[in-house]
VOLO-940980 format. One line per field, with one value per residue (C-alpha): chain; x, y, z. Coordinates in steps of 0.001 Angstrom, whole numbers, plus 524288, in hexadecimal, padded with zeros to 5 digits. Layout:
VOLO-940980
chain <- (A, ...)
u <- (X, ...)
v <- (Y, ...)
w <- (Z, ...)
//
This chain:
VOLO-940980
chain <- (A, A, A, A, A, A, A, A, A, A, A, A, A, A, A, A, A, A, A, A, A, A, A, A, A, A, A, A, A, A, A, A, A, A, A, A, A, A, A, A, A, A, A, A, A, A, A, A, A, A, A, A, A, A, A, A, A, A, A, A, A, A, A, A, A, A, A, A, A, A, A, A, A, A, A, A, A, A, A, A, A, A, A, A, A, A, A, A, A, A, A, A, A, A, A, A, A, A, A, A, A, A, A, A, A, A, A, A, A, A, A, A, A, A, A, A, A, A, A, A, A, A, A, A, A, A, A, A, A, A, A, A, A, A, A, A, A, A, A, A, A, A, A, A, A, A, A, A, A, A, A, A, A, A, A, A, A, A, A, A, A, A, A, A, A, A, A, A, A, A, A, A, A, A, A, A, A, A, A, A, A, A, A, A, A, A, A, A, A, A, A, A, A, A, A, A, A, A, A, A, A, A, A, A, A, A, A, A, A, A, A, A, A, A, A, A, A, A, A, A, A, A, A, A, A, A, A, A, A, A, A, A, A, A, A, A, A, A, A, A, A, A, A, A, A, A, A, A, A, A, A, A, A, A, A, A, A, A, A, A, A, A, A, A, A, A, A, A, A, A, A, A, A, A, A, A, A, A, A, A, A, A, A, A, A, A, A, A, A, A, A, A, A, A, A, A, A, A, A, A, A, A, A, A, A, A, A, A, A, A, A, A, A, A, A, A, A, A, A, A, A, A, A, A, A, A, A, A, A, A, A, A, A, A, A, A, A, A, A, A, A, A, A, A, A, A, A, A, A, A, A, A, A, A, A, A, A, A, A, A, A, A, A, A, A, A, A, A, A, A, A, A, A, A, A, A, A, A, A, A, A, A, A, A, A, A, A, A, A, A, A, A, A, A, A, A, A, A, A, A, A, A, A, A, A, A, A, A, A, A, A, A, A, A, A, A, A, A, A, A, A, A, A, A, A, A, A, A, A, A, A, A, A, A, A, A, A, A, A, A, A, A, A, A, A, A, A, A, A, A, A, A, A, A, A, A, A, A, A, A, A, A, A, A, A, A, A, A, A, A, A, A, A, A, A, A, A, A, A, A, A, A, A, A, A, A, A, A, A, A, A, A, A, A, A, A, A, A, A, A, A, A, A, A, A, A, A, A, A, A, A, A, A, A, A, A, A, A, A, A, A, A, A, A, A, A, A, A, A, A, A, A, A, A, A, A, A, A, A, A, A, A, A, A, A, A, A, A, A, A, A, A, A, A, A, A, A, A, A, A, A, A, A, A, A, A, A, A, A, A, A, A, A, A, A, A, A, A, A, A, A, A, A, A, A, A, A, A, A, A, A, A, A, A, A, A, A, A, A, A, A, A, A, A, A, A, A, A, A, A, A, A, A, A, A, A, A, A, A, A, A, A, A, A, A, A, A, A, A, A, A, A, A, A, A, A, A, A, A, A, A, A, A, A, A, A, A, A, A, A, A, A, A, A, A, A, A, A, A, A, A, A, A, A, A, A, A, A, A)
u <- (80770, 7FFC5, 7FA2F, 7EB99, 7E72D, 7EFC1, 7EB34, 7DCF7, 7DF33, 7E586, 7DAAF, 7CF99, 7D3F7, 7C971, 7CFAF, 7D8CE, 7D703, 7DCBC, 7D1E9, 7C924, 7BC2A, 7B3BD, 7AF49, 7B0DB, 7BEAD, 7C161, 7BD69, 7C4C8, 7D105, 7CFFE, 7CEB0, 7DB0E, 7E1F3, 7DDF7, 7E338, 7F089, 7F158, 7ED1E, 7FA4E, 800CC, 7F690, 7F5D8, 80394, 80720, 7FB9B, 7FE61, 808FC, 81054, 81847, 81CD0, 81DF7, 82C8A, 82E5C, 83510, 83518, 82644, 8257A, 82EF2, 82796, 81A70, 81FB8, 8251E, 818EB, 80F66, 81709, 81525, 806CC, 803FE, 80AE0, 803D7, 7F73E, 7EEF7, 7F39E, 7EF84, 7E27D, 7DFD9, 7E367, 7D96D, 7CE71, 7C972, 7C690, 7BE76, 7C65E, 7C342, 7C89B, 7D595, 7DD6F, 7D7F9, 7DB69, 7E95C, 7EAE8, 7E4F7, 7EE61, 7F9C1, 7F3E7, 7F2C4, 80115, 80530, 7FC18, 80176, 80F8C, 80CFB, 805B0, 810E3, 81B13, 8139D, 8109D, 818CB, 81BB7, 81B23, 82315, 81C55, 82914, 83000, 83E95, 841BB, 838B0, 83EE4, 84C83, 8481D, 8422A, 84E6B, 85679, 84DC5, 84EFC, 85DA6, 85EE5, 85665, 8624E, 86519, 8579A, 84B91, 83E7D, 83181, 823DE, 82062, 81612, 808C5, 80EF6, 81161, 81DFB, 82B1F, 83576, 84383, 84D72, 85B52, 85B23, 863CE, 85B57, 84F27, 854E8, 8587A, 84AB9, 8447F, 84DE9, 84B65, 83CD5, 83F3B, 84822, 8405A, 83368, 835E3, 82EF6, 829C3, 8350B, 83FA7, 84BD0, 84DDF, 85C73, 86152, 8644D, 86A16, 86AFD, 8777E, 87990, 86AFF, 867EC, 8626A, 86B98, 86B4D, 875C1, 87EFE, 88308, 8783A, 87AF2, 8720F, 8717B, 86D6B, 86298, 85DBB, 85DC8, 8568E, 84BD0, 84AF7, 849AB, 83F36, 837B6, 8381E, 83410, 82835, 8248B, 82501, 81CCE, 81264, 811DD, 8116E, 80646, 7FEAB, 80113, 7FBE8, 7EFD5, 7ED59, 7EDED, 7E5B7, 7DAD8, 7DBB0, 7DE2E, 7E021, 7EDF2, 7ED1E, 7E7C0, 7F251, 7FD21, 7F8CF, 7FDCC, 80ABD, 815C4, 82219, 82D7F, 829E7, 8315E, 830DF, 82976, 831E9, 8317D, 8316E, 82DD1, 82648, 82AE6, 8204A, 82352, 81766, 81D61, 828C3, 82CF8, 83630, 83CF3, 84156, 84920, 856F8, 85FF8, 85FF9, 85D64, 850E0, 84C32, 84DDF, 847DE, 83C1D, 8380F, 82D29, 82A0E, 81EF9, 82397, 81DB2, 8208D, 81E1E, 818F5, 81870, 81D23, 81ECA, 81D7F, 81035, 80AC2, 8014C, 7FC0A, 7FAB7, 7F29A, 7E9E4, 7E7AE, 7E41F, 7DAB2, 7D3B2, 7D353, 7D083, 7C17A, 7C2B9, 7C54E, 7B72C, 7B2FB, 7BB3F, 7B198, 7BC17, 7C36E, 7C29B, 7C369, 7C8E7, 7CE00, 7C0A0, 7B863, 7B6B6, 7AF2B, 7A3B3, 7A2C4, 7A33B, 7995B, 78FA5, 78F36, 784F2, 787A1, 782CE, 78CA6, 797A2, 79451, 79DE0, 7A802, 7B54A, 7BC3F, 7C989, 7D3A5, 7DE88, 7EA33, 7F087, 7FF3E, 806FA, 7FBA1, 80286, 80EA5, 806FF, 7FE6F, 8004F, 800B0, 7FC39, 7F0BA, 7ECFB, 7EC8C, 7E404, 7DAB3, 7D981, 7D66D, 7CCA2, 7C5C2, 7C5DE, 7BFD4, 7B4C5, 7B1E0, 7B572, 7A976, 7AE01, 7BB3E, 7BF02, 7C9EC, 7CCDA, 7CC02, 7D472, 7D160, 7D425, 7DEDD, 7E5C2, 7E470, 7E9CC, 7F5C8, 7F81E, 7F708, 800D0, 80B18, 80872, 808A0, 811AF, 81D65, 820DF, 82E6C, 83339, 83FDF, 84672, 85377, 85698, 8540D, 8494E, 8401C, 8343D, 828BB, 82532, 8182E, 80D82, 809CD, 810B3, 80A88, 80CC9, 80640, 7F8D8, 7F13B, 7F6BA, 7EBC8, 7E110, 7E7AA, 7E9EC, 7DBEB, 7D5E1, 7DF66, 7DB7B, 7CD16, 7CE29, 7D2C7, 7C73E, 7BDC7, 7C1BF, 7C1C5, 7B99D, 7AFFF, 7AC64, 7AD48, 79FF9, 7A65E, 7AA98, 7A08B, 79905, 7A44B, 7A992, 7B718, 7BEFE, 7CCCF, 7D4C4, 7DFDD, 7E6EE, 7DF14, 7D2D4, 7C830, 7BD25, 7B25D, 7B3F4, 7B00B, 7BD78, 7CBFE, 7CB61, 7C0FF, 7C949, 7D4FB, 7CCBC, 7C75E, 7D488, 7DB05, 7D0C8, 7D4BA, 7E341, 7E121, 7DCAB, 7EA4A, 7F107, 7FE59, 7FB22, 8010B, 7F4FF, 7F58B, 7EC42, 7EF54, 7E285, 7DF74, 7D444, 7CF96, 7D4CC, 7C939, 7BBB1, 7C07F, 7CBA5, 7CB24, 7D11B, 7D847, 7D501, 7DA7A, 7D6BB, 7CD17, 7CBD4, 7BFC3, 7B90B, 7AC61, 7A6AF, 79FBA, 79292, 79537, 79859, 7A2BE, 7ACF6, 7B815, 7C108, 7CC18, 7D953, 7E762, 7F146, 7FC00, 80675, 8010B, 8085E, 80189, 80571, 7FC65, 7FBD7, 8027A, 7FCB1, 80913, 80A36, 80A50, 7FCCD, 7F0B9, 7E840, 7DCEB, 7E4A6, 7E793, 7D96A, 7D4B4, 7DE6A, 7D963, 7CB2F, 7CDC3, 7D3CE, 7C803, 7BE7F, 7C507, 7C54F, 7B6CA, 7B332, 7BAD6, 7B49A, 7A810, 7A3AD, 7A5A5, 7AEF5, 7B74A, 7B6A8, 7BC8E, 7C6DE, 7CA3E, 7CAEA, 7D4B9, 7DD71, 7DCE0, 7DF2E, 7EBA4, 7F06D, 7EE21, 7F3FF, 8005C, 800EB, 7FFD7, 7F0FF, 7EEA7, 7DFC6, 7DC91, 7CDD8, 7CC2B, 7CF4F, 7C4ED, 7B9B8, 7C118, 7BBCA, 7C513, 7BF62, 7C9EC, 7C875, 7C2D1, 7C6AF, 7BBC7, 7BCBC, 7BDFA, 7C3FE, 7C708, 7CFC5, 7DE5F, 7E569, 7F090, 7F958, 8006B, 8089D, 80222, 80873, 7FEA6, 7F019, 7F0E3, 7F7A5, 7EE19, 7E224, 7E747, 7E9D2, 7DC52, 7D5F7, 7DCDD, 7D889, 7CA85, 7C944, 7CD7B, 7C608, 7D1AE, 7CFA9, 7DA19, 7D989, 7E514, 7EAC3, 7F466, 7FDFE, 806E2, 81586, 81E66, 81CA7, 82784, 824A6, 826DD, 833A4, 83959, 8335D, 8342D, 82E76, 83AB3, 845E8, 84F95, 84979, 849FD, 84D6F, 85BE1, 862A6, 86ACF, 86FF1, 87E67, 881F0, 873A0, 87250, 86557, 869D2, 87577, 86C52, 86386, 8650F, 860B9, 86332, 85845, 85A06, 855BE, 84D26, 842FB, 835A8, 82AA4, 83412, 830F6, 83D4C, 84261, 84D84, 854A0, 859F2, 86887, 8673B, 85B99, 859D9, 84B64, 8454B, 83C5E, 833C6, 82EA0, 829E0, 82982, 823F7, 830BD, 83DBD, 845C7, 85084, 84761, 8416A, 84DC8, 854E6, 84B53, 84F19, 85D82)
v <- (7E4D8, 7DAB7, 7DD1C, 7E053, 7D2D3, 7CBD6, 7D4FF, 7D2A0, 7C403, 7C4A1, 7CCFF, 7C4A5, 7B68B, 7ADEC, 7A0B1, 7992D, 790FA, 79B79, 7A53B, 7A76D, 7A07E, 7A9AF, 7B62B, 7BDAF, 7B875, 7BC0C, 7CA43, 7CAE5, 7C550, 7CEFE, 7DA34, 7D5C5, 7D43D, 7E220, 7E6C8, 7E0E3, 7E225, 7F062, 7F63C, 7EDFE, 7EF0A, 7FDE2, 80065, 8098F, 81251, 8128B, 81CBB, 81D77, 829F0, 8319D, 8404A, 8432C, 8514B, 8541D, 845D3, 8453F, 8495D, 83EB2, 8347A, 838C5, 83809, 82A42, 8251C, 82AE5, 825B5, 8183F, 81AF3, 81FD9, 8142C, 8099F, 80FC9, 80C92, 7FE74, 7FC67, 8032D, 7FA46, 7EE4A, 7F19C, 7F2D2, 7FF26, 805FE, 802F7, 7FF23, 80B96, 8142D, 80D6D, 814B4, 821BD, 81ED2, 81B65, 82881, 82FAD, 8291B, 82DCA, 83B6E, 83A90, 83707, 842A5, 84BD0, 8481A, 8496F, 856FA, 85ABE, 85682, 85D7A, 86A3F, 86944, 86EAC, 865A2, 86C1E, 8669E, 86550, 86564, 87173, 872F1, 86EC1, 86302, 85ED8, 85FEE, 85831, 84D6C, 84C9F, 84B50, 84059, 838F3, 83B08, 834FA, 828F3, 8203A, 825D5, 8277C, 81EEE, 82597, 81FE9, 82425, 82300, 819C1, 82099, 82E16, 830C2, 8385B, 83403, 82D95, 83062, 8275A, 8233B, 81695, 80F45, 8133E, 80F4A, 801E7, 80042, 8043E, 7FA46, 7EF6E, 7F26F, 7F08F, 7E38A, 7DE63, 7E3C2, 7DDCB, 7D07D, 7C510, 7CCEA, 7CDB8, 7C3EE, 7C624, 7BBE2, 7BA41, 7B647, 7A7D8, 79E3F, 78FA2, 78965, 77AA9, 77811, 78177, 78F32, 797F7, 7A67E, 7AEAA, 7B34D, 7BFF5, 7C39F, 7CDE3, 7D725, 7CD86, 7C250, 7CAA9, 7CE68, 7C058, 7BBD9, 7C5FB, 7C2C4, 7B431, 7B662, 7BF32, 7B527, 7AA58, 7B1CF, 7B5F6, 7A7D3, 7A36F, 7ADAF, 7AA7A, 79BCE, 79D72, 7A61D, 79CCC, 7918F, 79962, 79D97, 78F9E, 78A9B, 794A8, 79488, 7A32E, 7A9E5, 7AB7B, 7BA54, 7BB4F, 7B243, 7BA51, 7C682, 7C174, 7BB9D, 7C26D, 7C695, 7CFF9, 7D1B0, 7D69F, 7D28F, 7DBA0, 7E5CC, 7EC21, 7FAA9, 80236, 80EBC, 816DE, 819CD, 82828, 829AD, 82079, 8295D, 83796, 83AFC, 8454A, 83AA0, 833BD, 838F4, 82D51, 820D1, 81928, 820EF, 81C92, 80E3A, 80FDE, 8189E, 816C9, 80CF3, 8077B, 800A3, 7F556, 7F431, 7E8CE, 7ECD4, 7E162, 7E862, 7DF90, 7D443, 7C62A, 7C4A5, 7D228, 7CD74, 7C25A, 7CBDF, 7D4CB, 7C983, 7C546, 7D328, 7D44F, 7C7CF, 7C9EF, 7D88A, 7D6C1, 7CFC2, 7DCC4, 7E0CC, 7D521, 7D88E, 7DF86, 7E6F8, 7EBAE, 7FA19, 7FC70, 80A26, 812AD, 81905, 80CB3, 80D40, 81A1B, 813FD, 8095A, 8130D, 81C33, 81103, 80FAC, 816B4, 81F42, 8145F, 80AE9, 814BF, 81923, 81474, 80FE8, 8150E, 8145B, 80DB4, 8096F, 7FF63, 7FC40, 7EF00, 7EF7E, 7EA68, 7E2D9, 7DE08, 7D8A5, 7D25F, 7C9B4, 7BB2F, 7B96F, 7AB4A, 7AD14, 7B988, 7B275, 7A7CB, 7B221, 7B8BE, 7ABF9, 7A83B, 7B555, 7B467, 7A6D7, 7AC1B, 7B6C1, 7AFAC, 7B46D, 7C298, 7C019, 7BFF5, 7B5EC, 7B849, 7A9D1, 7A5D4, 79E91, 7A22C, 7980F, 79F8F, 7AC53, 7A564, 7A0E1, 7AE62, 7B4E2, 7AB2A, 7AE4B, 7BCFB, 7BEC9, 7B41F, 7B6CE, 7C310, 7C554, 7D330, 7DA72, 7E5E2, 7EBD9, 7E075, 7D5EC, 7CBD2, 7CB23, 7C33C, 7C876, 7BDAE, 7C2D5, 7CBBC, 7D182, 7DAD2, 7E840, 7EA69, 7DDC5, 7DF4C, 7D497, 7D884, 7E21B, 7D86A, 7CD51, 7D5DF, 7DAFE, 7CD74, 7C7DC, 7D1F5, 7D02C, 7C1D0, 7C602, 7CF57, 7C4F4, 7BBB4, 7C63F, 7D2AE, 7CDB8, 7C24D, 7C92E, 7CE30, 7D9FC, 7DFAC, 7DA94, 7E766, 7F0CD, 7F7CB, 7F391, 7F559, 7F45B, 7FA17, 7F021, 7F217, 7FDAB, 7FA07, 80185, 7FE63, 8044D, 80007, 804F6, 80537, 8035B, 7F61E, 7F171, 7F616, 7EE97, 7E252, 7E350, 7E4BF, 7DACF, 7D0CB, 7D290, 7D1A5, 7C568, 7BDF2, 7BEF3, 7B207, 7B862, 7C337, 7CD67, 7D5EB, 7E1EF, 7ED8A, 7FB66, 80158, 80FEC, 813BF, 821A8, 826A3, 82FBE, 831E0, 83D59, 83617, 831EF, 82503, 82514, 81A1D, 81A28, 8276F, 82BB8, 82F18, 82966, 82C29, 82764, 830D8, 82CD1, 82FAF, 8261A, 82FD5, 82C2B, 83662, 83516, 83DAE, 83D40, 83909, 838E2, 83151, 83986, 83167, 835A4, 84191, 84C79, 8471E, 8455F, 8493B, 85686, 86206, 86387, 85519, 851B5, 84B86, 84EF4, 85930, 84FB3, 8463A, 85095, 854E8, 846E9, 844CC, 850FB, 84D2D, 83F93, 84505, 84DA9, 842FD, 83987, 84398, 84647, 837EE, 834D4, 83FB4, 83E0A, 84C4C, 85983, 85DC0, 851C3, 853BF, 8613A, 85BF2, 85148, 85B3C, 86315, 85715, 855BE, 86466, 863AA, 857DB, 85E45, 86B59, 86436, 85F5C, 86C4B, 86E28, 87C08, 87B33, 86CA9, 86DAE, 874D6, 8680F, 86081, 864DB, 86631, 85E3E, 85B46, 85FFE, 85A9A, 8505D, 8443B, 8375B, 82D71, 8215C, 816FC, 80A2B, 80673, 8123C, 8109A, 8172D, 82057, 824BB, 83192, 8399A, 845A3, 8521E, 85D01, 85F95, 865F8, 85A4E, 850A8, 85823, 85949, 84AAF, 84753, 850FA, 84AD6, 83D14, 8411F, 848A9, 83CDF, 8331B, 82A2E, 81DDF, 82241, 825AE, 82E15, 82D4F, 837F2, 832D1, 83B52, 83A51, 833A1, 836D3, 83893, 82ADF, 82581, 82CD3, 82A25, 81DEC, 80FA5, 80333, 7FBED, 8050E, 7F9F4, 7EE69, 7F1CC, 7E698, 7E65A, 7E0EC, 7D500, 7D29E, 7D4D0, 7DE56, 7E092, 7E627, 7ECBC, 7F414, 7F95D, 8013C, 8069A, 813CB, 81A92, 80E68, 806F2, 7F840, 7EDF3, 7E7A3, 7F273, 7ECC1, 7F27C, 7FB82, 8056B, 806C8, 80E2E, 8087C, 80DA3, 8052C, 80749, 80448, 80C36, 81532, 811C6, 811B3, 80779, 809C4, 7FDD2, 7F8AA, 7EB7B, 7E4B1, 7DD46, 7E22C, 7EB8F, 7E14C, 7D717, 7E07A, 7E748, 7DA4C, 7D6E3, 7E344, 7E025)
w <- (79989, 79226, 7847C, 78462, 77FEC, 789B3, 79463, 79105, 79100, 79E6C, 7A3E0, 79E87, 79E09, 79886, 79910, 7A1D0, 7ADE5, 7B692, 7B3E4, 7BFFF, 7BEE0, 7C70C, 7C048, 7CD12, 7CE84, 7C05E, 7C24D, 7CF2B, 7C8EE, 7BDB6, 7C77E, 7CE3D, 7C129, 7BD99, 7CABD, 7C805, 7B92F, 7B7EA, 7BBD2, 7B13A, 7A67E, 7A776, 7AC33, 7A111, 7A456, 7B2DF, 7B2BF, 7BF9D, 7C005, 7CBDA, 7CC87, 7CD40, 7C963, 7BC8B, 7B830, 7B77D, 7A921, 7A4F9, 7ACEA, 7A7A3, 799D1, 79B6B, 7A252, 798AA, 78D13, 792DB, 79597, 787ED, 781E2, 7898A, 78E4F, 7827D, 78244, 79057, 78E55, 782CA, 78AC5, 79533, 78B22, 7919C, 784B1, 77889, 76CA6, 76512, 7700B, 7723D, 767F4, 76C77, 77A8B, 776D7, 7700F, 77B9B, 784F4, 77CBE, 77CDC, 78B92, 78C93, 78431, 78B86, 798E1, 7946F, 78EE7, 79B3C, 7A401, 79BC2, 79CAC, 7AB4A, 7B64F, 7C1A7, 7CEF0, 7DA18, 7E732, 7EEEA, 7F3BB, 7F19D, 7FF8A, 7FE80, 7F1B8, 7F7A4, 8038E, 7FB48, 7F312, 7FF87, 8048E, 7F7C6, 7F7A4, 8053F, 802DF, 8044A, 811BA, 817BC, 81866, 815CD, 81A0D, 81DFB, 82C4F, 83153, 83225, 8323C, 823DF, 825B4, 8207D, 828DB, 824E0, 82B1A, 828B3, 820F0, 82A64, 835EA, 82E96, 82BC8, 83A27, 83E36, 8351B, 838CB, 84715, 844DA, 83E00, 848C4, 85451, 84FF4, 855C9, 84F6F, 843EE, 83A29, 8370A, 82EE3, 8244E, 8215D, 813D2, 81291, 808E2, 806C4, 80BDC, 80B5D, 80AD1, 815FC, 8162C, 81DCE, 820B0, 81A1B, 824B5, 81E10, 81476, 80A27, 802D1, 7F78B, 80077, 8065D, 7F8D1, 7F41D, 8003A, 7FE3A, 7EFBF, 7F274, 7FCDF, 7F392, 7E8A8, 7F210, 7F740, 7E977, 7E4E7, 7F09D, 7EDD8, 7DF63, 7E1B9, 7EB4F, 7E20A, 7D6B3, 7DECC, 7E2B5, 7D49E, 7CFAE, 7DAF4, 7D8B3, 7C9C9, 7C8E5, 7BBE1, 7B6FD, 7B688, 7C44D, 7C940, 7C314, 7CA6F, 7D781, 7D349, 7DA82, 7D365, 7D56E, 7E3B0, 7EF8B, 7FDB7, 806EC, 80D80, 81AEA, 81D98, 829D5, 82C8F, 8380F, 84223, 84426, 84CF3, 856F6, 85AAE, 85B06, 84FF4, 8583E, 8619D, 856F4, 85867, 85629, 84E30, 85A9A, 85C99, 84F2E, 85288, 8601B, 85D88, 84F56, 84D39, 83FCB, 838AE, 83015, 82281, 8195D, 80B57, 8034B, 7F62A, 7EB19, 7F498, 7EFB2, 7F641, 7F335, 7E8AA, 7F0FF, 7FC5B, 7F3B5, 7EF94, 7FDB6, 80175, 7F616, 7FA07, 808C7, 809B0, 80968, 8167E, 81D2C, 81AB5, 822F0, 82ED0, 837EE, 83F3D, 83334, 82F8D, 820E9, 822CB, 82DB3, 82FB0, 82FD7, 83E94, 83DBC, 8367F, 840DF, 84C18, 845B4, 844A2, 85386, 85BA3, 86776, 8706C, 86A88, 86BFC, 879C6, 8841F, 87A45, 8765B, 8695C, 86A1C, 8602D, 8601D, 8579C, 85537, 8571F, 84B5D, 84589, 8393C, 83FE9, 84B1A, 842A6, 840E3, 8322A, 8312A, 83A73, 83368, 82659, 82C52, 831C7, 82490, 81D95, 82820, 82716, 81839, 818C3, 82144, 81731, 80AB4, 80344, 8043B, 7FDD8, 7EF8C, 7EF37, 7E0BE, 7DDC6, 7E969, 7F5EF, 8040D, 80499, 7F9BD, 80139, 80D35, 805C7, 80025, 80D7B, 812D8, 808B1, 8095B, 81818, 81D04, 8143D, 81BD0, 81628, 81415, 811AD, 8182F, 81470, 80B8D, 815D3, 816F5, 822A8, 8269C, 82E74, 837F6, 83D0D, 83836, 82B20, 82206, 82327, 8149A, 8100C, 809B1, 810FE, 81E50, 8222B, 81E8A, 825E8, 831F5, 83230, 83138, 83B39, 8457E, 841F7, 8454D, 852D1, 853D8, 84F17, 859F4, 86495, 86473, 85A24, 862F5, 8702E, 874A7, 87B36, 86E1C, 86473, 86339, 86501, 858EB, 854D3, 8486F, 8435A, 83839, 8369E, 843B3, 84922, 850B1, 857D0, 86114, 8697C, 87798, 884F5, 88B6C, 8892F, 88FF5, 88664, 87AFF, 88021, 881BF, 873DF, 86D43, 8764A, 8724A, 86418, 8673C, 86F75, 86351, 85D77, 860B2, 85ECF, 868A5, 85F9B, 85D95, 8664E, 866CE, 86B20, 8700D, 86F84, 878BA, 87BD1, 888BE, 88ACC, 88534, 87D03, 8766E, 86838, 8641E, 856FF, 84D91, 83FBF, 839D0, 8444E, 852B0, 8595A, 86650, 86C89, 87669, 882E9, 87C9F, 871A9, 866E2, 85CF7, 85960, 84FA4, 84785, 83DB4, 84315, 83E7D, 8465D, 84CB1, 845DC, 838A6, 83413, 82CC9, 81F95, 813FC, 80599, 80505, 7FDCD, 7F597, 7F251, 7E3E8, 7E38D, 7DB94, 7E218, 7E1E2, 7EA38, 7F471, 7F503, 7F6A3, 801C0, 808BC, 806A1, 80BBF, 8183B, 81AF8, 8170C, 82069, 82B5B, 829AA, 828FF, 83571, 83DA7, 8454C, 8469E, 83FF1, 84AC0, 848BB, 83A03, 83B9C, 844E6, 83B2C, 8302D, 83818, 8390A, 82A3E, 82889, 83094, 828E9, 81BB4, 81FAB, 82394, 81590, 80E80, 80D64, 8124F, 811F3, 810F4, 812EC, 80618, 7FF24, 8068D, 7FDCB, 7F0DE, 7E594, 7DA68, 7CD8C, 7C4B9, 7BA44, 7C07B, 7BA4B, 7B824, 7C090, 7B62A, 7BA6E, 7AC59, 7AA2F, 7A99A, 7B4DE, 7B154, 7BC81, 7BA6C, 7C3D7, 7C958, 7C41E, 7C6B5, 7C6DB, 7B971, 7B32D, 7B952, 7B4B1, 7A6D7, 7A5F3, 7AB5A, 7A20E, 79668, 79A53, 79D10, 79059, 78858, 790AD, 79297, 79AF7, 7A4B1, 7B317, 7B725, 7C4C6, 7C885, 7D277, 7DAE9, 7DA8E, 7E42A, 7F272, 7FC50, 8010E, 7F364, 7F1EE, 7FF5D, 80548, 8018A, 8073D, 802CE, 8067B, 808E0, 801C8, 7F389, 7EA9A, 7E73F, 7DB5E, 7DEC9, 7D0F4, 7CF37, 7C455, 7C134, 7B37A, 7B68B, 7C2B9, 7BB37, 7B269, 7BD46, 7C3BE, 7D04E, 7D8B5, 7D1EA, 7D2D8, 7C931, 7D397, 7D250, 7CEF2, 7C6C9, 7BF7D, 7B4F7, 7ACD4, 7A103, 79904, 78CF7, 78215, 78003, 7717A, 76CCB, 778B1, 7794F, 786F0, 78CDF, 798D5, 79FD8, 7ACD7, 7B35D, 7BF56, 7C0EC, 7C5CF, 7BDC7, 7BC6F, 7B6B4, 7ACD4, 7A838, 7A701, 79C36, 794E9, 7962F)
//
């Protein structure tokens, strides 16, 4: 955390050749700097605490001691307050800290788990080394599987997908040649992954440094996108429970034969994550210029409602889905299409002082270095895009639009026929199944790799509805449009439970949103009632005995003013009484704070992990840091919050770092 003067100088540089020359660029750069710097500048006020039963009082006490110590300094550094009010605000923040601690100590914490549920959760946590827990694809329920079987299932997917993934064996230099290691060990795998990570990180930083110097960017703006302490992307799979019957799974062989999975490559903290974010920020306005793109899952209803009965008469609503869009895309051609489309609409883009050639170079290094890890081994994805990479949806949408632009948007047979697409789900109004097949085949024929394939859903009779995203749509013979709310059969009846430890306001807003969506996606009062019944059934399955009573409730609690200059303070949600008392205290003293009450850890947070087998491991022999850590914590943990005690004076020190625990604690030693 920089001192106030240094922070002000960094935020408002007035001299230096690297400062952006355009006033618009300057404000845009400062907005981006605020986006990245805010978590660091106000980190002592952003209290992240999770609700964990009897430990909550201790955690509140420690967090609020930190907040009271540093809050006033950070408020002063942001210059939000007049000089004569700064001392008063510092005192009020200390009073707030004492008030919250006293409030927590006098409050009773109610558990929302029954005895049997608590015992079951404890058993699940106790067996985490034996079983693998994950959330199913599209269903929402948990999948519990033996770890060895889960590894075999994932490795089977990697090996059976021919031409998509390639194993990269560890290698070493021998007599001037690079040779594969015949019998690699765990250490050799770890060193290989570490070297590849450092190499990609250096490539990304060198490219960004070259771009920053070429475009004369400010020093502060350039530092925002420098990668450090990164990890390679990692692969995990989601089981498609809607593709098979669970009761048919009786043996381990049935798991390998019948279970289908969806591969996800998590790119969080990857070497190119910051450049990927920047590319997405620059290119996202292009989606508004794609005529077929739907901005939300109900965008097609506004288009269909604008048509007259004469335009709808004699036509049928059909939908189609692209099979494996992300893995069936040619990366290099997709990048070229995106740059071409961006060049055609250059005036609509804010390049933040860059040029399209810079964006092209960044997309190349982000999308073409498709290395990832699984179970401590290195792999390379040969074709397609990572589903977990930020620019992937934009690149895929524009790539398919280029196919549409050269086919149905130039064919006179389909010029005036409604068509739209939400990423890989498309719809159209056609007169017959044959016409639907022709329309989607024309789009697929533009793919030079012949990998684009559509699965068309056409009504079998005049009374059949066709599902599309969150609705079911039908066009009658007379040209009337009918639609209603729809939930896919593979979606289980799982949503925010009535007994979940969330603020009441959150639960009410979830219920209202369900009914609001059901009403918006229904074309008549009869269909509105039918859609409401679907929502009623969903909510009753989650503990709401009379869900419609919440539909018209208006919260009359203390509303916080929407002030963008206020400092945000995150506190764990304890109860409605505690939350109201804290808000009342802040409002009465007119403190420049906006409080956000966050729920505790969910089952997914406790049980699931996107890196179950690819956590960084310490490769240092006789590591002095690991010897002092407990609960199987390794010194490779990044972004740690730690508490150490001096052996001489017994004083404690609480700190945090963006680096690894080994790097930070080594400085203390």
